[in-house]
C-alpha positions in Angstrom: 2.2 156.0 -64.2 4.4 158.7 -65.7 7.4 157.1 -64.1 6.8 154.0 -66.2 5.5 155.7 -69.4 8.9 155.4 -71.2 8.9 151.6 -70.4 5.4 151.1 -71.9 6.5 152.9 -75.0 9.7 150.8 -75.1 7.6 147.6 -74.7 5.3 148.7 -77.6 8.3 149.4 -79.8 9.7 146.0 -78.9 6.4 144.3 -79.9 6.5 146.2 -83.2 10.2 145.4 -84.0 9.7 141.7 -82.9 6.6 141.4 -85.1 8.4 142.8 -88.1 11.3 140.3 -87.5 8.7 137.5 -87.3 6.9 138.7 -90.5 9.9 139.4 -92.7 12.4 136.8 -91.7 12.1 134.1 -94.5 10.6 130.8 -93.3 13.0 128.5 -91.5 15.9 131.0 -91.7 16.2 131.4 -88.0 18.5 129.2 -85.9 17.2 125.6 -85.7 13.7 126.8 -86.4 12.7 123.8 -88.6 13.7 121.3 -85.8 11.7 123.3 -83.2 8.8 123.5 -85.5 8.9 119.7 -86.2 8.7 119.1 -82.4 5.4 121.0 -82.3 4.2 119.2 -85.4 4.8 115.8 -83.8 3.0 116.8 -80.6 0.1 118.0 -82.7 0.1 114.6 -84.4 -0.3 113.0 -81.0 3.2 111.8 -80.3 5.9 112.9 -77.9 9.1 113.1 -79.9 12.0 110.7 -79.3 15.5 111.5 -80.5 16.7 108.8 -82.9 19.4 108.1 -85.5 18.8 110.0 -88.7 17.3 113.0 -86.9 20.4 115.0 -87.8 21.2 114.3 -91.4 24.0 116.8 -92.0 24.4 116.2 -95.7 20.7 116.7 -96.4 20.5 119.7 -94.1 23.5 121.3 -95.8 21.7 120.9 -99.2 18.5 122.4 -97.9 20.2 125.3 -96.2 22.5 126.1 -99.1 19.4 126.2 -101.3 17.9 128.8 -98.9 15.1 126.3 -98.0 13.9 125.9 -101.6 10.3 124.5 -101.4 11.4 121.4 -103.4 13.1 120.2 -100.2 11.0 119.1 -97.2 11.9 120.4 -93.8 9.8 117.7 -92.2 12.6 115.1 -92.6 16.1 115.2 -91.2 15.3 118.3 -89.1 14.2 116.6 -85.9 17.4 117.0 -83.9 15.6 119.0 -81.2 13.5 116.0 -80.2 15.5 115.6 -77.0 14.3 118.9 -75.6 11.9 119.1 -72.7 8.3 119.7 -73.9 6.8 122.7 -72.2 7.4 125.4 -74.8 6.2 123.0 -77.6 3.1 122.0 -75.6 2.2 125.7 -75.2 2.6 126.1 -79.0 0.6 123.0 -80.0 -2.9 124.6 -79.7 -1.7 127.6 -81.8 -0.3 125.1 -84.4 -3.7 123.4 -84.5 -5.7 126.6 -84.5 -3.8 128.0 -87.5 -3.2 124.8 -89.4 0.5 124.8 -88.8 1.2 128.3 -90.1 4.6 129.5 -89.0 3.9 133.2 -88.3 1.4 132.7 -85.4 4.0 130.4 -83.7 6.6 133.1 -84.1 4.3 135.8 -82.7 3.8 133.6 -79.6 7.5 133.7 -79.1 7.4 137.5 -79.5 4.8 137.7 -76.7 6.9 135.6 -74.4 9.8 137.9 -75.2 7.7 140.8 -74.1 7.5 139.2 -70.7 11.3 138.9 -70.7 11.6 142.6 -71.4 9.1 143.5 -68.7 11.0 141.3 -66.2 14.3 142.9 -67.1 12.8 146.2 -66.2 11.4 144.8 -62.9 14.8 143.2 -62.1 16.3 146.6 -62.7 14.0 148.1 -60.1 15.2 145.6 -57.6 18.9 146.1 -58.4 18.8 149.9 -58.6 16.0 151.0 -56.3 14.8 154.6 -56.3 12.9 156.7 -58.9 16.0 158.7 -59.7 17.5 155.5 -61.2 14.6 154.7 -63.4 16.6 155.3 -66.5 18.8 152.4 -65.4 15.8 150.2 -65.3 14.9 151.4 -68.8 18.4 150.8 -70.1 18.3 147.2 -68.9 15.0 146.6 -70.6 16.2 148.3 -73.8 19.3 146.1 -74.0 17.1 143.0 -73.7 14.5 144.3 -76.2 16.7 145.6 -79.0 19.9 143.6 -79.1 19.5 142.5 -82.8 20.3 138.8 -82.5 18.3 138.5 -79.4 15.2 140.0 -81.1 15.8 137.6 -84.0 15.7 134.6 -81.6 12.7 135.9 -79.7 10.8 136.3 -83.0 11.4 132.7 -84.2 10.1 129.3 -83.2 12.4 128.0 -80.4 12.2 127.4 -76.7 14.7 130.1 -75.7 11.9 132.7 -75.1 10.1 130.6 -72.5 13.4 129.6 -70.8 14.5 133.2 -70.6 11.1 134.2 -69.2 11.3 131.6 -66.4 14.9 132.6 -65.6 13.9 136.3 -65.4 10.9 135.5 -63.2 13.1 133.5 -60.9 15.7 136.3 -60.6 12.9 138.8 -59.9 11.3 136.7 -57.3 14.7 136.0 -55.6 15.6 139.7 -55.6 12.3 140.6 -54.0 12.9 138.1 -51.2 13.5 140.2 -48.0 16.5 139.5 -45.8 14.2 138.4 -43.0 12.0 136.2 -45.2 10.5 133.4 -43.2 11.6 129.9 -44.3 7.9 129.0 -44.6 7.1 131.8 -47.0 4.9 130.8 -49.9 7.3 132.6 -52.1 9.7 129.7 -51.8 7.0 127.5 -53.3 6.7 129.9 -56.2 10.5 129.6 -56.7 10.2 125.8 -56.7 7.3 125.9 -59.2 9.2 128.2 -61.6 12.3 126.1 -61.3 10.3 123.0 -62.0 8.7 124.6 -65.1 12.2 125.5 -66.2 13.3 121.8 -66.0 10.4 121.1 -68.3 11.5 123.9 -70.7 15.2 123.8 -71.4 18.5 122.6 -69.8 19.8 126.2 -69.7 17.4 126.9 -66.8 19.4 124.4 -64.7 21.9 127.3 -64.1 19.3 128.7 -61.6 19.7 125.7 -59.3 23.0 126.9 -57.8 21.7 130.5 -57.9 18.7 129.5 -55.8 21.0 127.5 -53.5 23.3 130.5 -52.9 20.3 132.8 -52.1 19.1 130.2 -49.5 22.5 130.0 -48.0 22.8 133.8 -47.8 19.5 134.2 -46.1 19.7 131.3 -43.7 23.4 130.8 -43.0 23.8 129.0 -39.6 20.0 128.8 -39.4 20.0 125.1 -40.4 16.4 124.3 -39.6 15.2 127.3 -41.5 17.5 126.5 -44.4 16.2 123.0 -44.6 12.6 124.2 -44.4 13.0 126.7 -47.2 15.0 124.2 -49.3 12.2 121.6 -49.0 9.6 124.2 -50.1 11.7 124.8 -53.2 12.8 121.3 -53.8 9.5 119.4 -53.7 7.6 121.3 -56.4 10.8 121.6 -58.5 11.6 118.0 -58.1 8.1 116.7 -58.8 7.8 118.8 -62.0 11.3 117.8 -63.2 10.6 114.2 -62.4 7.9 114.1 -65.0 10.6 114.6 -67.7 13.4 112.7 -66.1 11.2 109.7 -65.4 10.0 109.7 -69.0 13.5 109.8 -70.3 14.5 106.9 -68.1 11.7 104.8 -69.5 12.3 105.8 -73.1 16.1 105.8 -73.3 
């Protein structure tokens, strides 16, 4: 426990700093926050957003932004340009939106909590990359970099889907790094990789970068073991593909 005490203190400090960012950043003055908020608002109203002409009214947005989001201007119109995004983050936030009558701060604090998971996984990834208690300060340095990079904290304390996307990417990296060199192709861990990858497909397109990463890990572990490679790839591909197909199929029907 003492080995990890500095990490727990760091995590508490991150939660404090992230919460202060969430509280004191003026409403809507975080990157694309009105558009992400409006996605949640539409889900709470019972509809899955569809990107359409007029969702990005640059002239109106410029007026609103230059006024520093003066209350006389509505952020509920012309700020719907994130409607093309996959829905998972927004679905997670919808009950919070309904519970707190659309208040912005609780939604921001959910992002802060997701960010805490990112910080924790950065620490865990550090343990895999630099094994040995004598290198524990390296683990802490990795977590601290993630926790306290100012613009990163600002993003993790606002309403946007980056926090969940980062959480899933970090979880995938951790799981892949934990995979032993002699991991059986039928290991249930590969199903976990597939599920996390599929959830990433339902969260944000940036998670797609993990597809070649997973592929390279499979090739490294099962090079020239073609049967094992195929077996592991199927265990990853089926859950990932089924989850991703929910979104891809919907887009084919709508667009």
